[in-house]
N, C-alpha and C positions, 0 to 999 in steps of 0.2 A: 485234313486239308493242309496243303502247303501255303505258308504265308508268302504272297508274291513279293513282298519287300525283301525276303531272304532267299529268293529262288535264283537271283542273278539276272532277273529281267527287270526292265525299267518300268516303274509304276507311274502312270499319268497322275499328276497333281492338279493341273488346271492350266489356265492361260492368263496372260496379262498383256499390257501394251508397253513398249519401250518409251520412256520419257528421259530426255536429257536433263541433267542437273550437275552442275559444277564440273563440266567437261567429261562427264562419264555417264554411262547408262545405269541408273539406279545406284551409282557409286560402286557397282559390283567389279567392273573393270574399265580400263581407260578407253576413250573414244576410238583410238587407233585399233585396239583389240576388237571392239565391237564392230568397227567397219571391216576388219579382216575376216570376221565371222559372218558378215552380211547382215548385221543388225543396225538399223537406222531408227531415228526417233519416229514414233508412231507405228512401227512394225508391231504386228501381233506376235507374241512369243508363246511357246509351250513350255511348261515346267514339268519335270519328271524327277523320280528318285530311284537310285540304284542302290538296293539294300546291301549288295555284296561289298561295295566300296564305300557305303554310307555317304553317297555324293548326290547333291541336288544338281539337276541338269537343266539348262535352258537353251532353247534353240528357236530360230525364226520358224513360225508356224508353217511357212511354205516349204521348209526343209524336212518336215516330218509327215509321214503318211497319215491320213485321216484316222485310220484304225487305231493309232496310238494317241490321239487326242483325248483329253478328259472332258467331262461335261461342265466342270466348275470354272467360274471366272474369279480370279484373285485380284 
């Protein structure tokens, strides 16, 4: 069986809510960047992992098709 984390596809990790702290969302990136990506305080976010690039991805839940959502809440 192929490990989905190594197949180049994004593996759903879970979801969370955006909370503002110190002028940024989770301290991950500046508020201006969050706004440019359509992320506002209180938004539901989905998290994913791309094994090919070893990158954790975050997106507003409304921008991701439900078939790509994970069942876990982080």
